[in-house]
N, CA, C and O of each residue as an XYZ file, in Angstrom:
528
protein
N       7.747    -56.923     42.840
C       6.888    -56.029     42.063
C       7.581    -55.783     40.717
O       8.754    -55.412     40.664
N       6.829    -55.998     39.638
C       7.324    -55.742     38.291
C       6.684    -54.446     37.805
O       5.471    -54.270     37.921
N       7.500    -53.534     37.258
C       6.986    -52.301     36.698
C       6.892    -52.422     35.194
O       7.839    -52.837     34.527
N       5.738    -52.054     34.671
C       5.467    -52.202     33.238
C       4.898    -50.891     32.698
O       4.129    -50.209     33.375
N       5.283    -50.555     31.486
C       4.735    -49.395     30.821
C       3.721    -49.804     29.757
O       3.772    -50.914     29.228
N       2.815    -48.906     29.456
C       1.855    -49.122     28.372
C       1.617    -47.798     27.663
O       1.324    -46.787     28.301
N       1.744    -47.808     26.344
C       1.569    -46.583     25.593
C       0.179    -46.482     24.978
O      -0.272    -47.405     24.300
N      -0.499    -45.362     25.214
C      -1.787    -45.117     24.613
C      -1.528    -44.186     23.405
O      -1.263    -42.994     23.563
N      -1.612    -44.751     22.241
C      -1.307    -44.034     20.990
C      -2.547    -44.018     20.100
O      -3.104    -45.067     19.776
N      -2.966    -42.840     19.715
C      -4.144    -42.737     18.857
C      -3.799    -42.006     17.576
O      -2.804    -41.287     17.490
N      -4.653    -42.212     16.582
C      -4.527    -41.455     15.332
C      -5.649    -40.409     15.272
O      -5.945    -39.883     14.199
N      -6.261    -40.112     16.394
C      -7.351    -39.167     16.477
C      -8.714    -39.828     16.475
O      -9.689    -39.257     16.965
N      -8.785    -41.038     15.922
C     -10.046    -41.774     15.842
C      -9.904    -43.185     16.437
O     -10.821    -43.706     17.072
N      -8.740    -43.776     16.213
C      -8.532    -45.175     16.649
C      -7.328    -45.225     17.619
O      -6.543    -44.282     17.720
N      -7.225    -46.337     18.307
C      -6.156    -46.562     19.236
C      -5.328    -47.783     18.818
O      -5.874    -48.752     18.290
N      -4.048    -47.737     19.047
C      -3.155    -48.814     18.666
C      -3.087    -49.906     19.751
O      -2.848    -49.605     20.920
N      -3.292    -51.139     19.367
C      -3.158    -52.274     20.287
C      -2.358    -53.368     19.564
O      -2.236    -53.356     18.339
N      -1.826    -54.295     20.332
C      -1.093    -55.415     19.727
C      -1.431    -56.704     20.420
O      -1.893    -56.742     21.561
N      -1.175    -57.780     19.662
C      -1.435    -59.124     20.189
C      -0.111    -59.779     20.528
O       0.833    -59.753     19.738
N      -0.055    -60.367     21.711
C       1.140    -61.088     22.130
C       1.288    -62.358     21.308
O       0.300    -62.925     20.842
N       2.522    -62.798     21.135
C       2.779    -64.018     20.367
C       2.343    -65.266     21.158
O       2.359    -65.285     22.389
N       1.959    -66.292     20.409
C       1.646    -67.589     21.011
C       2.919    -68.105     21.689
O       4.022    -67.890     21.188
N       2.766    -68.772     22.808
C       3.930    -69.338     23.504
C       4.496    -68.395     24.562
O       5.239    -68.841     25.436
N       4.167    -67.113     24.509
C       4.612    -66.171     25.545
C       3.602    -66.218     26.688
O       2.502    -66.750     26.540
N       3.990    -65.655     27.826
C       2.965    -65.530     28.883
C       1.857    -64.646     28.330
O       2.118    -63.675     27.621
N       0.652    -64.983     28.653
C      -0.525    -64.301     28.115
C      -0.586    -64.322     26.584
O      -1.092    -63.397     25.948
N      -0.057    -65.403     26.020
C      -0.008    -65.511     24.565
C      -1.352    -65.357     23.887
O      -2.365    -65.881     24.351
N      -1.345    -64.626     22.776
C      -2.501    -64.332     21.934
C      -3.521    -63.397     22.597
O      -4.632    -63.233     22.092
N      -3.147    -62.787     23.721
C      -3.978    -61.745     24.327
C      -3.528    -60.408     23.777
O      -2.382    -60.238     23.361
N      -4.461    -59.459     23.782
C      -4.165    -58.116     23.294
C      -3.750    -57.228     24.451
O      -4.124    -57.472     25.598
N      -2.974    -56.198     24.145
C      -2.553    -55.230     25.136
C      -2.120    -53.956     24.445
O      -2.108    -53.867     23.217
N      -1.767    -52.980     25.248
C      -1.211    -51.723     24.705
C       0.291    -51.885     24.624
O       0.888    -52.533     25.484
N       0.917    -51.306     23.604
C       2.383    -51.451     23.461
C       3.120    -50.965     24.705
O       2.719    -49.992     25.344
N       4.185    -51.649     25.029
C       5.001    -51.299     26.182
C       5.714    -52.518     26.700
O       5.846    -53.512     25.985
N       6.178    -52.462     27.931
C       6.882    -53.621     28.490
C       7.511    -53.325     29.813
O       7.244    -52.299     30.438
N       8.380    -54.268     30.246
C       8.999    -54.220     31.560
C      10.119    -53.168     31.627
O      10.915    -53.015     30.700
N      10.144    -52.470     32.733
C      11.191    -51.479     32.977
C      12.457    -52.155     33.436
O      12.434    -52.984     34.346
N      13.561    -51.804     32.810
C      14.886    -52.316     33.219
C      15.439    -51.485     34.356
O      15.070    -50.322     34.518
N      16.305    -52.064     35.128
C      16.971    -51.378     36.223
C      17.747    -50.164     35.663
O      18.441    -50.267     34.651
N      17.613    -49.058     36.323
C      18.335    -47.859     35.914
C      17.669    -47.007     34.855
O      18.185    -45.942     34.515
N      16.536    -47.445     34.322
C      15.872    -46.632     33.319
C      14.582    -46.069     33.889
O      13.921    -46.711     34.705
N      14.227    -44.862     33.453
C      12.974    -44.261     33.891
C      11.810    -44.963     33.198
O      11.998    -45.701     32.232
N      10.634    -44.724     33.698
C       9.436    -45.328     33.100
C       9.302    -44.797     31.661
O       8.967    -45.551     30.748
N       9.562    -43.504     31.469
C       9.436    -42.912     30.136
C      10.478    -43.504     29.179
O      10.160    -43.790     28.025
N      11.716    -43.691     29.647
C      12.749    -44.316     28.800
C      12.345    -45.731     28.438
O      12.543    -46.166     27.303
N      11.788    -46.442     29.380
C      11.320    -47.806     29.125
C      10.294    -47.831     28.019
O      10.378    -48.655     27.109
N       9.329    -46.942     28.087
C       8.255    -46.939     27.082
C       8.798    -46.623     25.703
O       8.411    -47.267     24.728
N       9.692    -45.641     25.600
C      10.290    -45.311     24.300
C      11.072    -46.501     23.748
O      10.952    -46.824     22.566
N      11.879    -47.161     24.599
C      12.670    -48.313     24.184
C      11.760    -49.457     23.724
O      11.987    -50.061     22.676
N      10.759    -49.735     24.501
C       9.843    -50.845     24.172
C       9.108    -50.587     22.855
O       8.947    -51.500     22.046
N       8.663    -49.351     22.639
C       7.947    -49.024     21.391
C       8.873    -49.230     20.171
O       8.437    -49.732     19.136
N      10.131    -48.843     20.305
C      11.098    -49.037     19.208
C      11.354    -50.523     18.979
O      11.319    -50.991     17.841
N      11.611    -51.264     20.049
C      11.971    -52.688     19.937
C      10.780    -53.516     19.424
O      10.942    -54.365     18.547
N       9.612    -53.269     19.964
C       8.473    -54.128     19.690
C       7.739    -53.805     18.386
O       7.308    -54.713     17.675
N       7.594    -52.492     18.067
C       6.823    -52.124     16.882
C       7.556    -51.117     15.975
O       6.970    -50.623     15.012
N       8.810    -50.812     16.268
C       9.591    -49.954     15.400
C       9.120    -48.522     15.320
O       9.318    -47.861     14.300
N       8.504    -48.032     16.372
C       7.931    -46.689     16.335
C       8.608    -45.833     17.401
O       8.665    -46.196     18.576
N       9.122    -44.679     16.952
C       9.693    -43.700     17.870
C       8.554    -42.813     18.342
O       7.801    -42.281     17.526
N       8.421    -42.648     19.653
C       7.317    -41.869     20.205
C       7.807    -40.787     21.154
O       8.903    -40.872     21.708
N       6.987    -39.785     21.327
C       7.137    -38.836     22.401
C       6.219    -39.288     23.497
O       5.016    -39.442     23.286
N       6.767    -39.500     24.656
C       5.965    -39.951     25.806
C       5.356    -38.700     26.445
O       6.066    -37.797     26.887
N       4.035    -38.675     26.480
C       3.279    -37.566     27.046
C       2.977    -37.802     28.526
O       3.733    -38.469     29.232
N       1.867    -37.244     28.970
C       1.497    -37.326     30.367
C       1.047    -38.745     30.792
O       0.531    -39.538     30.004
N       1.277    -38.997     32.066
C       0.772    -40.238     32.670
C      -0.742    -40.154     32.677
O      -1.310    -39.191     33.192
N      -1.411    -41.173     32.098
C      -2.883    -41.196     32.040
C      -3.460    -41.946     33.236
O      -4.394    -41.465     33.877
N      -2.911    -43.120     33.539
C      -3.352    -43.939     34.655
C      -2.173    -44.742     35.176
O      -1.228    -45.021     34.437
N      -2.229    -45.108     36.433
C      -1.278    -46.034     37.017
C      -2.064    -46.956     37.937
O      -2.944    -46.510     38.674
N      -1.740    -48.241     37.889
C      -2.454    -49.179     38.737
C      -1.567    -50.363     39.049
O      -0.535    -50.573     38.411
N      -1.981    -51.131     40.033
C      -1.296    -52.361     40.363
C      -2.289    -53.494     40.159
O      -3.433    -53.427     40.608
N      -1.829    -54.543     39.468
C      -2.667    -55.733     39.259
C      -1.929    -56.927     39.792
O      -0.729    -57.088     39.570
N      -2.662    -57.771     40.504
C      -2.064    -58.985     41.058
C      -2.508    -60.187     40.197
O      -3.688    -60.532     40.136
N      -1.548    -60.787     39.561
C      -1.759    -62.046     38.821
C      -1.471    -63.184     39.780
O      -0.899    -62.948     40.844
N      -1.848    -64.420     39.441
C      -1.603    -65.527     40.366
C      -0.112    -65.695     40.728
O       0.213    -66.136     41.830
N       0.771    -65.347     39.809
C       2.231    -65.564     40.046
C       3.054    -64.303     40.170
O       4.268    -64.379     40.355
N       2.420    -63.130     40.074
C       3.195    -61.892     40.142
C       2.309    -60.690     40.423
O       1.090    -60.720     40.252
N       2.962    -59.654     40.851
C       2.280    -58.392     41.109
C       2.891    -57.351     40.145
O       4.113    -57.225     40.067
N       2.055    -56.619     39.426
C       2.558    -55.725     38.380
C       2.007    -54.327     38.567
O       0.801    -54.135     38.725
N       2.920    -53.333     38.548
C       2.500    -51.937     38.488
C       2.546    -51.518     37.030
O       3.573    -51.659     36.365
N       1.436    -51.007     36.540
C       1.327    -50.632     35.122
C       1.142    -49.123     35.023
O       0.279    -48.543     35.680
N       1.968    -48.502     34.190
C       1.907    -47.049     33.988
C       1.464    -46.815     32.537
O       2.172    -47.154     31.589
N       0.266    -46.223     32.393
C      -0.311    -45.941     31.084
C      -0.027    -44.478     30.714
O      -0.488    -43.557     31.389
N       0.728    -44.285     29.646
C       1.090    -42.941     29.207
C       0.447    -42.633     27.855
O       0.369    -43.500     26.984
N      -0.010    -41.400     27.689
C      -0.446    -40.943     26.383
C       0.834    -40.666     25.562
O       1.776    -40.058     26.069
N       0.860    -41.107     24.326
C       2.025    -41.003     23.475
C       1.665    -40.381     22.113
O       0.513    -40.418     21.681
N       2.653    -39.829     21.476
C       2.507    -39.344     20.101
C       3.638    -39.919     19.261
O       4.785    -39.999     19.702
N       3.291    -40.316     18.043
C       4.283    -40.843     17.113
C       5.156    -39.705     16.602
O       4.669    -38.600     16.364
N       6.440    -39.974     16.435
C       7.361    -39.020     15.819
C       7.451    -39.247     14.314
O       8.302    -38.658     13.646
N       6.583    -40.092     13.782
C       6.600    -40.392     12.360
C       6.833    -41.884     12.152
O       7.325    -42.583     13.038
N       6.476    -42.348     10.981
C       6.638    -43.749     10.658
C       5.372    -44.541     10.923
O       4.381    -44.031     11.447
N       5.441    -45.779     10.550
C       4.289    -46.663     10.729
C       4.706    -47.849     11.618
O       5.771    -48.434     11.424
N       3.856    -48.191     12.586
C       4.204    -49.326     13.437
C       4.113    -50.625     12.634
O       3.302    -50.768     11.719
N       4.981    -51.563     13.018
C       4.962    -52.871     12.371
C       5.222    -53.933     13.435
O       5.908    -53.659     14.420
N       4.688    -55.134     13.254
C       4.809    -56.181     14.291
C       6.184    -56.829     14.303
O       6.395    -57.839     13.631
N       7.120    -56.267     15.055
C       8.484    -56.825     15.122
C       8.521    -57.929     16.184
O       8.977    -59.037     15.900
N       8.060    -57.653     17.371
C       8.093    -58.626     18.471
C       6.695    -58.867     19.047
O       6.523    -59.044     20.253
N       5.724    -58.869     18.170
C       4.341    -59.186     18.558
C       3.715    -59.898     17.368
O       4.256    -59.867     16.263
N       2.563    -60.545     17.599
C       1.918    -61.302     16.553
C       1.163    -60.436     15.562
O       1.091    -60.758     14.376
N       0.602    -59.339     16.044
C      -0.271    -58.501     15.194
C      -0.453    -57.146     15.815
O      -0.392    -56.997     17.036
N      -0.678    -56.145     14.969
C      -0.977    -54.782     15.416
C      -2.311    -54.396     14.789
O      -2.588    -54.732     13.638
N      -3.119    -53.699     15.545
C      -4.379    -53.177     14.994
C      -4.639    -51.770     15.508
O      -4.301    -51.443     16.645
N      -5.239    -50.942     14.668
C      -5.807    -49.666     15.063
C      -7.309    -49.918     15.190
O      -7.951    -50.306     14.214
N      -7.869    -49.704     16.363
C      -9.298    -49.965     16.557
C      -9.991    -48.760     17.176
O      -9.370    -48.003     17.922
N     -11.275    -48.575     16.872
C     -12.027    -47.505     17.532
C     -12.124    -47.774     19.030
O     -12.178    -48.932     19.443
N     -12.145    -46.731     19.846
C     -12.207    -46.942     21.313
C     -13.408    -47.779     21.740
O     -13.300    -48.558     22.687
N     -14.536    -47.640     21.075
C     -15.724    -48.416     21.502
C     -15.612    -49.898     21.205
O     -16.447    -50.679     21.663
N     -14.570    -50.319     20.425
C     -14.346    -51.739     20.137
C     -13.314    -52.393     21.040
O     -13.000    -53.572     20.880
N     -12.788    -51.631     21.987
C     -11.775    -52.201     22.882
C     -12.272    -53.420     23.635
O     -11.507    -54.353     23.879
N     -13.532    -53.422     24.004
C     -14.075    -54.552     24.788
C     -14.326    -55.802     23.961
O     -14.732    -56.827     24.507
N     -14.092    -55.739     22.655
C     -14.342    -56.885     21.771
C     -13.153    -57.856     21.788
O     -13.333    -59.060     21.608
N     -11.958    -57.338     22.000
C     -10.741    -58.172     21.960
C     -10.420    -58.753     23.335
O     -10.716    -58.123     24.350
N      -9.824    -59.937     23.385
C      -9.410    -60.517     24.660
C      -8.098    -59.897     25.144
O      -7.017    -60.277     24.694
N      -8.206    -58.942     26.064
C      -7.043    -58.245     26.584
C      -6.442    -58.972     27.787
O      -7.110    -59.769     28.445
N      -5.157    -58.680     28.063
C      -4.531    -59.169     29.300
C      -5.297    -58.540     30.468
O      -5.847    -57.444     30.358
N      -5.312    -59.264     31.580
C      -6.120    -58.831     32.749
C      -5.806    -57.409     33.220
O      -6.717    -56.633     33.510
N      -4.524    -57.071     33.294
C      -4.139    -55.774     33.818
C      -4.689    -54.615     32.979
O      -5.030    -53.562     33.519
N      -4.775    -54.813     31.653
C      -5.306    -53.775     30.793
C      -6.825    -53.693     30.840
O      -7.399    -52.640     30.561
N      -7.472    -54.783     31.187
C      -8.949    -54.774     31.233
C      -9.496    -53.704     32.156
O     -10.573    -53.154     31.926
N      -8.753    -53.422     33.184
C      -9.213    -52.479     34.208
C      -9.403    -51.050     33.690
O     -10.212    -50.294     34.228
N      -8.644    -50.678     32.630
C      -8.734    -49.290     32.129
C      -9.593    -49.180     30.870
O      -9.861    -48.061     30.433
N     -10.028    -50.258     30.278
C     -10.746    -50.197     29.022
C     -12.008    -49.327     29.064
O     -12.210    -48.524     28.153
N     -12.865    -49.456     30.088
C     -14.058    -48.597     30.082
C     -13.747    -47.090     30.102
O     -14.362    -46.327     29.356
N     -12.802    -46.659     30.946
C     -12.440    -45.246     31.017
C     -11.797    -44.808     29.715
O     -12.092    -43.719     29.222
N     -10.934    -45.620     29.153
C     -10.264    -45.266     27.931
C     -11.246    -45.137     26.776
O     -11.167    -44.187     25.997
N     -12.173    -46.086     26.661
C     -13.181    -46.013     25.592
C     -14.037    -44.761     25.752
O     -14.336    -44.085     24.767
N     -14.422    -44.456     26.955
C     -15.237    -43.270     27.199
C     -14.492    -41.977     26.873
O     -15.022    -41.109     26.179
N     -13.266    -41.851     27.373
C     -12.499    -40.609     27.189
C     -12.075    -40.441     25.739
O     -12.263    -39.365     25.172
N     -11.512    -41.464     25.126
C     -11.082    -41.335     23.728
C     -12.268    -41.264     22.786
O     -12.219    -40.565     21.774
N     -13.327    -41.978     23.109
C     -14.520    -41.907     22.263
C     -15.116    -40.521     22.270
O     -15.607    -40.064     21.238
N     -15.092    -39.841     23.388
C     -15.613    -38.467     23.476
C     -14.742    -37.507     22.681
O     -15.259    -36.553     22.100
N     -13.429    -37.733     22.639
C     -12.536    -36.876     21.864
C     -12.712    -37.039     20.367
O     -12.532    -36.088     19.607
N     -13.069    -38.265     19.937
C     -13.192    -38.558     18.523
C     -14.493    -38.020     17.909
O     -14.627    -37.951     16.687
N     -15.444    -37.641     18.767
C     -16.739    -37.156     18.235
C     -16.635    -35.744     17.738
O     -17.622    -35.183     17.262
């Protein structure tokens, strides 16, 4: 079982997503910032580390929004989706191909990794209602 974090970061109207690099597993698919948890680190520590490494953004990890397990053909992944707040600064694509801020109702337009697809309808509904 692989444990993975995902940060749900909004600017009040849009949500931050990133595109994986070509040549990586799930290359050129979109996902929420985050990554694999290392041995000895908490899920929250993992998410903070991944956000700094991948997009150069220091965040405050808020409450757990959703947790799920997704089975890929070659692995089983537990994904922890946390609501996050930026501590300042602007995200930049350090270890990803591209970053976008998109409105919640446009989440279904991008080709997301399978594990993230499961939460898109709830996320669009909940964040879309907050933005109104």
